[in-house]
C-alpha positions as a printed Julia matrix, in Angstrom:
407×3 Matrix{Float64}:
  98.41  62.48  128.32
  94.98  61.59  126.87
  94.77  57.87  127.62
  91.55  57.29  125.66
  93.25  57.7   122.28
  93.41  54.69  119.95
  95.21  54.88  116.6
  94.52  52.46  113.76
  96.88  52.54  110.79
  96.97  50.36  107.69
 100.27  48.85  106.64
 100.61  49.84  103.0
 102.94  47.89  100.71
 104.47  46.15  103.77
 105.82  49.46  105.09
 105.5   48.5   108.74
 107.78  51.26  110.02
 105.64  54.08  108.62
 102.46  52.56  110.06
 104.04  52.19  113.53
 105.52  55.7   113.55
 102.29  57.31  112.36
 100.13  55.42  114.86
 102.37  56.42  117.78
 102.44  60.03  116.65
  98.64  60.13  116.52
  98.31  59.08  120.16
 101.15  61.38  121.23
 103.13  58.44  122.59
 106.31  60.53  122.65
 104.95  62.2   125.79
 105.81  59.0   127.68
 109.48  59.93  127.43
 109.56  62.47  130.22
 113.35  62.34  130.43
 116.36  61.02  128.52
 118.27  57.91  129.58
 115.13  55.91  130.31
 115.24  52.12  130.56
 112.64  50.52  128.28
 111.33  46.94  128.29
 109.66  45.56  125.15
 107.39  42.55  125.7
 106.48  40.77  122.44
 104.66  37.46  121.95
 107.22  34.7   121.38
 105.01  31.73  122.26
 107.08  29.13  120.41
 109.78  28.85  117.72
 107.97  29.59  114.46
 108.59  31.37  111.18
 107.29  34.97  111.45
 104.86  34.53  108.55
 103.16  31.69  110.44
 101.69  34.48  112.64
 102.33  32.71  115.94
 104.71  35.39  117.22
 105.05  39.16  117.08
 106.49  39.95  113.67
 110.15  41.09  113.78
 109.34  43.98  111.43
 106.95  45.41  114.02
 109.49  44.98  116.82
 112.2   46.59  114.69
 109.98  49.59  113.94
 109.16  50.04  117.65
 112.85  49.86  118.59
 113.71  52.51  115.98
 110.88  54.72  117.23
 112.09  54.45  120.85
 115.66  55.28  119.86
 114.57  58.8   118.89
 114.21  59.64  122.58
 117.75  58.71  123.66
 116.94  55.85  126.02
 119.66  54.54  128.29
 118.74  50.94  127.51
 116.22  48.96  125.48
 115.7   45.27  126.22
 113.37  42.78  124.56
 112.33  40.05  127.0
 109.91  37.14  126.94
 109.31  33.66  128.35
 107.91  31.1   125.93
 104.87  28.98  126.65
 106.63  25.78  127.69
 108.32  24.46  130.83
 111.46  23.63  128.87
 114.56  25.78  129.4
 116.25  26.88  126.22
 113.06  27.07  124.16
 112.69  30.82  124.65
 116.15  31.34  123.13
 115.12  29.09  120.25
 112.0   31.21  119.76
 114.09  34.4   119.69
 116.25  32.79  116.99
 113.6   31.23  114.76
 111.15  34.13  114.98
 113.79  36.56  113.74
 113.7   38.69  116.88
 117.26  37.98  117.98
 118.54  39.09  114.57
 116.58  42.34  114.84
 117.91  43.05  118.34
 121.49  42.42  117.3
 121.08  44.52  114.16
 119.71  47.39  116.26
 122.37  46.93  118.96
 119.98  46.31  121.85
 119.72  43.58  124.48
 117.42  40.57  124.38
 116.91  38.04  127.17
 114.52  35.3   128.27
 112.72  36.37  131.46
 113.83  33.11  133.1
 117.47  34.22  132.82
 116.87  37.39  134.84
 116.61  37.75  138.59
 113.14  36.72  139.71
 110.84  38.19  142.3
 107.51  37.44  143.96
 105.06  40.23  143.18
 102.02  40.83  145.35
  98.84  41.28  143.31
  96.82  44.3   144.4
  93.08  43.69  144.83
  93.42  40.1   143.58
  90.58  38.37  141.79
  92.12  34.9   142.22
  95.94  35.26  142.33
  97.55  36.79  145.4
 101.09  36.76  144.02
 103.08  35.79  140.93
 106.73  35.11  140.27
 108.14  37.25  137.47
 111.28  39.07  136.35
 112.83  41.88  138.38
 112.92  43.79  135.07
 109.26  44.69  135.54
 110.18  47.06  138.35
 113.67  48.06  137.19
 112.62  49.72  133.93
 111.0   53.11  133.44
 108.68  52.07  130.63
 107.06  48.8   129.51
 105.9   48.48  125.91
 103.52  45.63  125.13
 103.57  44.33  121.52
 100.93  41.58  121.27
  99.78  39.75  118.16
  96.13  39.44  117.08
  95.3   35.73  117.27
  92.35  33.56  118.05
  92.79  31.28  121.05
  91.12  27.93  121.66
  90.75  28.5   125.38
  90.36  32.29  125.68
  88.9   32.99  122.21
  91.28  35.94  121.73
  94.87  36.56  122.71
  95.99  40.16  122.4
  96.88  43.0   124.81
  95.81  41.48  128.15
  96.65  37.84  127.45
 100.12  38.71  126.1
 101.36  39.73  129.54
 100.84  36.14  130.75
 104.26  35.69  129.13
 105.82  37.56  132.05
 105.06  34.5   134.19
 108.13  32.29  134.13
 108.12  28.89  132.39
 106.4   26.21  134.53
 104.54  28.79  136.58
 102.19  29.22  133.61
 101.26  25.52  133.82
 100.77  25.89  137.55
  98.23  28.66  137.01
  96.41  26.56  134.42
  96.22  23.72  136.93
  95.13  25.98  139.79
  92.28  27.41  137.71
  90.92  24.78  135.27
  87.6   26.63  135.27
  87.88  29.03  132.33
  86.28  31.9   134.21
  88.84  31.65  137.0
  91.72  31.29  134.55
  90.67  34.47  132.76
  90.51  36.23  136.13
  94.09  35.07  136.71
  95.09  36.68  133.4
  93.74  40.01  134.63
  95.66  39.6   137.9
  98.89  38.88  136.0
  98.41  41.92  133.76
  97.86  44.15  136.8
 101.38  43.43  138.06
 103.22  44.87  135.04
 100.61  47.22  133.53
 102.47  48.34  130.37
 102.34  52.06  129.76
 102.02  51.61  125.98
 100.55  48.9   123.75
 101.29  48.51  120.04
  99.24  45.7   118.52
 100.75  43.68  115.7
  97.95  43.19  113.19
 100.34  42.54  110.28
 100.04  38.76  109.99
  97.33  37.38  112.3
  95.7   34.02  113.04
  92.06  32.98  112.81
  90.43  29.63  113.52
  92.37  27.24  115.74
  94.91  29.72  117.11
  97.19  30.58  118.75
  99.54  28.21  116.89
  97.58  26.05  114.45
  95.2   28.63  113.0
  94.98  30.04  109.5
  97.07  33.09  108.64
  95.29  36.36  107.88
  97.31  39.25  106.46
  95.3   41.99  108.15
  97.94  44.72  107.58
  97.1   46.78  110.66
  98.92  48.5   113.51
  96.8   49.54  116.5
  98.25  51.67  119.3
  96.88  52.92  122.59
  97.08  52.86  126.36
  93.94  51.13  127.65
  94.23  47.32  127.26
  90.53  46.72  127.89
  89.52  49.22  125.22
  92.16  47.94  122.79
  91.08  44.3   123.09
  87.43  45.36  122.79
  88.3   47.23  119.59
  90.14  44.19  118.23
  87.03  42.08  118.9
  85.01  44.68  117.01
  87.4   44.55  114.05
  87.45  40.75  113.77
  83.74  40.26  114.4
  83.86  38.78  117.9
  81.61  39.63  120.83
  83.92  41.11  123.47
  81.62  39.7   126.19
  82.77  36.22  125.17
  86.41  37.11  125.88
  86.22  36.77  129.64
  89.53  38.37  130.56
  88.33  41.67  129.06
  85.54  41.9   131.65
  87.84  40.64  134.41
  90.42  43.33  133.6
  87.7   45.97  133.59
  86.51  44.65  136.96
  90.03  45.28  138.3
  89.94  48.86  137.03
  92.51  48.29  134.28
  90.46  50.0   131.58
  87.06  50.48  129.98
  85.23  48.36  127.42
  83.03  51.32  126.43
  84.62  52.2   123.1
  82.26  55.14  122.64
  84.5   56.92  125.15
  87.58  56.35  122.98
  88.95  58.87  120.53
  89.76  57.0   117.31
  92.52  58.32  115.09
  93.78  57.17  111.71
  91.62  54.69  109.79
  87.86  54.61  110.46
  86.93  51.52  112.45
  84.38  50.38  109.86
  86.98  50.46  107.08
  89.27  47.85  108.68
  86.76  45.2   109.76
  87.37  41.63  108.68
  85.48  38.76  110.34
  87.7   35.99  111.74
  86.81  32.31  112.06
  86.47  31.22  115.67
  88.35  28.23  117.1
  86.26  25.13  116.49
  87.04  23.98  120.05
  85.79  27.14  121.73
  83.03  26.23  124.19
  80.92  28.21  126.59
  80.24  25.71  129.34
  82.41  27.8   131.65
  79.48  30.2   131.88
  77.85  27.75  134.26
  78.45  28.26  137.95
  81.03  26.34  139.93
  78.63  23.77  141.39
  77.63  22.53  137.93
  81.25  22.73  136.8
  82.51  20.62  139.68
  79.72  18.04  139.56
  79.25  17.61  135.82
  81.65  19.38  133.47
  84.83  18.51  135.34
  83.85  14.84  135.42
  82.84  14.49  131.78
  85.6   15.04  129.18
  84.16  17.5   126.66
  86.91  17.08  124.08
  88.85  14.09  122.81
  92.5   14.64  121.92
  93.59  13.44  118.51
  97.17  13.21  117.26
  98.07  13.48  113.58
 100.39  10.52  112.96
 101.88  12.2   109.91
 102.92  15.25  111.97
 103.71  13.9   115.45
 107.47  13.6   116.03
 107.19  12.4   119.64
 109.23  15.44  120.65
 107.87  15.26  124.24
 106.81  18.92  124.43
 103.13  18.05  124.95
 103.61  15.64  127.85
 106.39  17.63  129.49
 104.23  20.77  129.5
 100.84  19.31  130.39
  99.74  21.15  133.59
  97.57  18.24  134.73
 100.01  15.51  133.65
  97.23  14.07  131.53
  99.65  13.14  128.73
 102.45  10.61  128.9
 104.85   9.1   126.37
 103.72   6.0   124.47
 105.07   2.65  125.58
 107.18   2.57  122.42
 108.91   5.79  121.42
 108.82   5.31  117.67
 106.91   6.7   114.72
 103.42   5.37  114.41
 102.79   5.67  118.16
 101.33   8.72  119.86
 101.29  10.08  123.43
  98.82   8.49  125.83
  95.96  10.64  127.13
  94.31  10.32  130.55
  90.88  11.82  129.94
  90.09  11.93  133.67
  93.07  14.17  134.42
  92.61  16.47  131.4
  91.51  20.02  132.27
  90.87  21.13  128.66
  93.46  23.93  128.8
  94.67  23.24  125.22
  98.31  23.72  126.24
  99.29  20.59  124.27
  97.83  21.97  121.04
  99.09  25.49  121.75
 102.68  24.4   122.32
 103.05  21.58  119.78
 105.74  22.79  117.34
 104.46  20.43  114.64
 100.75  21.31  114.94
 100.03  17.61  115.45
  97.47  17.95  118.26
  93.78  18.49  117.63
  90.56  18.1   119.56
  87.39  16.3   118.55
  84.22  17.4   120.26
  82.09  14.74  121.89
  78.31  14.68  122.21
  78.19  17.11  125.15
  80.43  19.81  123.7
  78.74  19.56  120.29
  75.43  20.41  121.94
  76.93  23.37  123.78
  78.57  24.64  120.59
  75.18  24.65  118.83
  73.42  26.56  121.59
  73.33  30.3   120.98
  75.34  32.15  123.62
  72.37  34.37  124.53
  70.4   31.22  125.35
  73.26  30.03  127.56
  73.25  33.38  129.33
  69.54  32.98  130.12
  70.15  29.45  131.39
  73.05  30.73  133.48
  70.91  33.43  135.13
  68.13  30.93  135.75
  70.49  28.45  137.37
  72.15  31.23  139.37
  68.75  32.14  140.81
  68.11  28.49  141.59
  71.52  28.27  143.25
  70.66  31.17  145.57
  67.24  29.68  146.32
  68.77  26.33  147.27
  71.7   28.07  149.02
  74.26  26.06  147.06
  77.82  27.3   147.53
């Protein structure tokens, strides 16, 4: 199989099935089915219970088309599995229901299950960057083929969530929060994402570019009907291509470089064979998250002594939207949020700025999109500094660090 093939197909007149089938044919994806009676795992993005057109989750039409494509090869079993972004049991099932994925699975006669309801296993991470092991579903090793179906979305912490970031959903419930807490430095967290991806390593990725999110994704952004399906095998190349399409610098999406460092793919898209639509014909610049900051480019000494001690964002709650549902404080990795003294409308959760690690989990998981961040003086300055200038400062400080022998 030629693993450097990437297919880009437009979805015309909402005909998702044709776009999916044509993209997979172009990359010769049928060659993955080396025998009949294979067990296939589909991993979508079901971050939280949302209407499909809100573009928070993988669209059910894309999942349905992929299921129908797989059925051509007489698999023994197809299962769609995911673990939502929260610590709360039962919310993954709710996501399956509200996102329309359960209905698709039942209509197609295939299984669906939250990862947390399967048998779990500790997986050793080979050549770890930061994570030596993760706890995930036994399904990852019991199936013959893993198909990754991410959604194109901006992300307040990681800038982009797509092929690599989507496999973070294989980490079960509260273990996601634990990883956030272990690695509050954004560079280390993105390294952890690469480590997580390396455990499952899907053999095929089909990117949902039907309804996407720009701006303050992955849950509160603005919907963009991009009408694209992108298929391929190399997650690093695929995410680099997505950055190219939406006008982002792939160097700013740290987990792309971390995954390449682990040998999971190549960011050199000149080595890719593009099929279907010309890359230039599908470009559409996306708005970046307003909270995206680049202070994580500084080395750990500066991070520990300055950035970690000075809150760079201030959490704001929209009183008209906040329902005091408890999801934000129950899922805060650093326990920086707590319920108000009076649990009634007009009051909002209490925020401990000293404990906050700026992971944006509260905003990402809020079902009512009631959480926002206001930049303070420090982060406003960093946001106005051109990234190339920050890179020069970073290299200068790195040289100074070596000169002073600072660990």
